[in-house]
N, C-alpha and C positions, 0 to 999 in steps of 0.2 A: 504494500500500500504506500501511497505517496501523498503528502500534504500539498494541496494546491490552493492558491488564493482564488477568490471569486468576488464578483460585484453584483449587487442586486440592481437590475434595471427592468424597465417595463417591457412586456412583450410588444407593446405598441411601437417601441423603438427598434425592436429586433425584426419585425415582420413587415414587409412591403405592403402598402395599401392596394387593394384591388377594388373594382367597382361594385361587385355583388357577391353574394355567397355562392352563386352558381359558378363563378370563376375560380373558386377555391378548391384546392386539391390537398388532402391531408399529408401527402408525400412531399409537398413543397411549402416553404414558409410563406405565409400570407396573412392578411388581416382585413376585416371589414368593420368599419365603425358604424354602430347601430344608433347610438345616441351621443351627441357631442359633449364635450366638457362644459362646465358652467359653474355657477356659484349661487348660494342662497343666503339672503340677509335674514337673520333670525330676530324675532321680536322678544323683548324682555318678558319675564314672568308676569302674569296678570295678578297673581296673589303672592305677596312676600312681605316680610317684616323689615322695618327700617334698619335693624341691626344685622341683617344679612348682607355680606359684602358682594354677593352675586358674582363670585369668581369660582371657576372650576379648573382643575388641572388639565393641561393639554396632554398630548401623547408624549412618548418617551423624550423626544428632543424638541417638542413644540412649546410655544409660549402658553401661559395660562389663558383660559377663555373667559372673556368678560360677557356675562349674560345680559348686560344693559345694551350692548351693541356688538354683534358678532356676525361676520360673514364667513361662511364655510365654502371652500372650493371643493369641487369634485371632478374627477378625471372622466374621460370618455368611456363609454361602454362599447366593447368590441368583441368580436369572435376571431380567434387566431388559430393558425395551424403551426405546430412546433414539431416537425418531423425529427426523429432521432433524439428527442428530449429524454433526459434521465431524471426520474423522480427518486429522491432520497427520503425514506421514511425513518424518523427517529424512533429507535426501539426503546429508549429510556428517556424519561422526562419527569420532572417533579410533579406534574399534574397529568391526568389522562387526556392529553391534548390531541394525540394522533397527528402531530405536527410533521410537516414535510417541506422540502425545498424542491423546486422544479428547475433543473439545469437545462438551458437551451443548448449549451455546449459545455466543455469542461471548466469554463471560467465564469459563467454567468448564471445566476439564479433569478428566476422570474418573480418580480415583486408582487404580482397580483395573486399569489398564493396567500397573501395576508391582506386583510381588509384595511387596517390602519397603516398609514404610510411608513411608520417607524417600527411596526411590529417585527419585521424580519430582522432588524438590527438587534432588538431585544432578545428574540429567540436564539439567534446565533451566539450572543454573549452568554445566555443562560445555559445553552448546551455546551459551552466551552469550545465552540468551533471558531475561536478567534485566537490570533497571536498578538501579543502586545509588542508593538514596534516603536522604538524611540523616534520622536519627531526630529526633523532636522532643525538646527538652531537652538536646541535645548528646550523646546516647547514641551507640552504635555504628551505623554505616550498615546499612540493611536492603536485602536483595536482593528486588526485586519482579519476579515472573515476567511477561513480556510476550510477545506473539506478533505477528509481522509479518503482520497479517491482510490477506486479500484474498478476493475471491469465489472459491469452489472451482472448480477446473478441470473437475470432473466431478460430476454428480448422478446417483445410482443409484436407480432407482425400485423395483426388485425387492426382496423381503425377503432380508436378508443376516444372517449370523452372524459376529461378529468373534471369531476363534479364535486369538488370538496374544498375545504378551507380549515384553518386552524380553529380548534375548540368546538367544531360543530357536532362532535360525537358525544359530548356530555353536557352541552349548554344550550338551553332552549332559545335564547336570544340569538346566539351565533348561528344556530341551525336555521332559524327563520330568515334572518337578514343576510347571512353570508353563505349559507349552503343551499337552502331551498330556492332562493331567488336566482341562483345560477341556472335554474331551469327555464329562465327567459329564452335561452337559446333554442329551446324546443320549438318555438314559434318561427324560427328562422332557418332551421336545418330540415330539408325535405326528407332526408334519410335518417332522422334522429333515432327512430325505433330500431334500426339495424346496428347502431353503435353500442359497443361495450362501455358501460359506465364504471369509472374507476373511483373507488372509495378507499380511504386509509384504513378503515376498520369495518368488520362485519357485525360489530356489537351495536346494533341499532336499538334504540329505546322506543317506547310507545309514541313519543312525540315525533319520531321519524316515521315509523311504520303507519301511524294514524293517518298521515296524508299520502304517503307514497303508495299505499295499497289502494287508495281511492282515485289516484291519478291515472290508473289504467296503463302503467308502464309495461312494456313488453321487452325491455332491454335485458341483456345478460349483465350481471354485476360481477366485477372483479375486485377483490380486496388485495391491497398491497400487503404482502406477507414476507417481503424481502427488503433489505436495507436499500439496495439500488436496483431499479428496474428501468430498462430502456424501452421506449415506445417508438416504433418506426413511423407510425401514423397517429399523431395525437392532436385532437381538437382541444382547444383551451378557451373557454368563455371567461371574460373578465367579470368582475362584480357588476351587478345591475347599475350601481352608481358608486364607484369606488371612492373611499375616503371620507364619506359622511353619510347622513341619512337624508333622503330626498322624497318628495311627493311621489315620484315614480315607483320607488320601492313599496311604499305603503299601498298605493293603488293596485300594484301587481299582486301583492299578498292578499288584499281584500278580494280581488277577482278570483284568485285561485281558491282560497278557503271557502268563500261563499258558493263556489261552483261545486266543490266536493262535499260541503256540509250545508246544503240548501236550507235546512230547517233553522240553522243558526242565523241566517241572514234576515229572518223575519220573526224576531222574538215576540211572544205573546204579550209581554209587558216589559217595561224598563224599571230597573231598580238601582239603588245606590249600593256599591260594594266596597268593602274593605278587604284588601288582599293580604293574607297572612303568610309569613315565612316561618311559622312555628315548627315546620319540619326541615328547616335548612340549618346549615352550619355557620352561617355568617349573616350579618345585617338583620338580626332578629330584634323585634321590638320587645324589650324586657317587660314593660308595663302595658302589655297588650290588653289585659283585662280592664285596666283603668281607661285605656283609649276606647275600647268598645262600650264601656259604660257611658261615655260621652256621645259616641256615634249612633248607638242603637236608637235613642230617642229622636235622632235626626233622620231615621229611616234607613240605616245601613245594615247590611247583612255581610257576615264574614264568609270568605271563600278561601280555600287552601289549594292553589293550582297544582301543587305537587301530588295531590291526591285525586286529581281529576283527569279524565281522558282529554285528548286534544280537542275533540269536538265539544266537550263540555266547557273547556276554557274559551274557545272561540265564541260559543253561544253566550257565556257569562259576560264577556266584554262587549260583544255586539249588542247586548241588551242592557248595557250600563247607562244609567242616567248621570252618575258621577262615580269616579274611582279615587280612592285613597289607598296608597300602597307604599311600603318601604322600597328603597332602591333594590332592584333584583331583576333577574332574567325574565320572570313572568310578566314584567311590564312591557315586554315586546308586544303583548297582546292588545295594548292600547291601539295598535294598528287597526283593530276591528271595531273600535268604538265609533259611533256616528260622529261626524264633525260637530263641534259645539259642546261635546261632553267634557265637563271640567275634570282635570286630572291633577291631584295633589300628591306630591311625592315626599316621603319622609327620607331625608338625606342624612347619612351619618357625617358628623363634623370632620372626620378624617378622610372621607372619600366623597367629595362634593361633585360627583360626575355630572357632566352636562348632557349625557347621552339621551336621556328620556325627555329632557327639555327640548332638544332638537327634534326628537321624534314627535312629541306633542305638537310642536310648531308646524311641522310639515303635514301633520294629519288634521290640522284645524281644531286642536283641542286647547281650550284655555288652561294654562299651566300654573300651578302653585308649588313653591318649594319651602318646606319646613325643615330647617337644619336642626338635627337632634344630637345632644351630647351622648358620647359613647361611654357606657359604664364598663364595657370590656372592649377596648379598641380592636377593631377588625372583626368582632364577633357579635356584639349587641349594642343597642342604643336605647335611649329613653326619650319618648315623644312627649312634649308638653301638651296634655289633653285640652287645657283651656285655650292655648294658642291654636291648636288644631281645630277645635270647635268654632273659633272665631273665623278662621280661614274658610271652613266649610260653609258657614253662614254667608260669607261673601260670595262664594261660588254658587250657592243656591240661586242667586239672582240671575245667573247665566244658564240655569237648567231649562 
């Protein structure tokens, strides 16, 4: 084996542009742009307290996000062909991420395997796939990505489609927005059903199978079970909107889920829901009983998404009149709320993520953020019931 340096670049830069999908051949590098790059100007939260600084951490090497005024850029959406690409699957990882790199040649790893622009840098450092090199002139040392290169254990000749991303095999949000939405390419590939779909793991959970079984897929599935696999003919779809959350993603998810779960699209009644993480390991609300004592008189019902089927989750959010929830992956389901549904997020003080603020904005949901002190940092938080009730009463006016 040999250590070789590599650089993350976009498949958009590697593959020549062609006019249409009909002109693409999986044995020849090519790319068709389906949606152009753009940007989204996000609105500040509708409900917030004056002592909230309305700041959120950026990605690994990005500046903090100001929720008062933030414009998010997103890359183009494209379908590429990467003949001869080598996929490296990481066999060991601190979390069950099924993370992988896509090498278009021996020195380049395709960045679109990771939704956030800096995720690939983080994963390489975490995996130890970096060498520390002193900078010229005595500056700070640089981390240079390297791969322990070897001839791939398997070469696959049949046309394949890589339909995966980091963390989608154990996280509901990542599955919905980064894995499932790659199926946008099904609408643009006439021979989609004949392609073999490549997944990093065969360990699918109910939130995977709940929708895949309803989609009527006839494709053969192939699971990456080797560290290095070469694909002679590889189709590679980018994210639907790489780098941020956009209205296009939300609209696509709503169309898909309401087509496979038609009953969820027309709830018999709407109700106010509180989303509990009582079955989770992090971002638990320690004083949940006290919170519910305040919310129940205001018409709220508690749900625990981890104990619900995918169809039940879609139906619960599609029928929501208002949602109150601690920060967590289940909040991806606000994509199914009707526009105008107020969404109030309980945000731990140590992790003031802007993710669901952005998703609420692009979905047309009035957003509120209640910052909560952490009694066990990284594990649990305490929500102020009086403040929460006050915020809910503000939001009632928008129901």
